[in-house]
N, C-alpha and C positions, 0 to 999 in steps of 0.2 A: 626493696631492692631497686637500684637505679637501672635505668635503661642500658647503661654501659655494662653493668654486671650481668644483666639478663642476656645481652647480646654475646658477651664473652662465654657465658655458660652454654648457650645454644651452639656456639662455634666449637667449643670443646666436646660437647656431646656428638656433634656431627663428625668431628675428626675421629673420635673414638669409634663411631659406627663404621667409618671408612676403613680404619685400621683393622677392626674385627672382620670386616668383609674381605679384605685382602688376605688376611691370615687364613680364613676359611677356604678361599679359592685355592691358595697354595697348598694347604693340607689335603683338600679333597682331590686336587689334580695329581697328587703323588700316589694315590691309591685308586688305580683304575678299577672300575666295576666290570665284571664279566657276566654276560648273560648265562653262560654255561660254565660249570666248574672245569678247571684245566684237566683234571683226571676223573673220568667217570668210572664207576664200578661196573664190573661185568654183571649183566642181568642174571646169568646162571648162578653166580656166586650169591647174589641177593636171594635168589630163589632157594638155594641150598640152605642158607642161613635161616630163612623164614620157616622152612620145613623142619630144620633141626630144633628151632625154638618152639615148635608146636603151633605156629601161627596158621599154618595150612596143613591139611591132611594129605595122605599119600596120593589119593586120586587127583586132588587139585595140583599137587606138585608135578605129577606125571603129565597132566593135561597142559599145564603151563610150559613145562620142559619141551613137550612136543611142539607147542606153538612157537617156541623160540627156535627149535631146530628147523622148522619149516620156513622161517622168515629170513 
């Protein structure tokens, strides 16, 4: 490979990297990331669902419900 061809190849790879970088910046800037979801579910509803699914027993359900009511 001649030095001209090597230089041309390097320049094209650099240009391709720049174009890919610009495209990534544009795409990522259109999708803002939020630290918290826009809509959070009610803690009491989560608790009801976990109790209904059998993940927690009645005593745990009532204890956590009381904690939510007092906060």
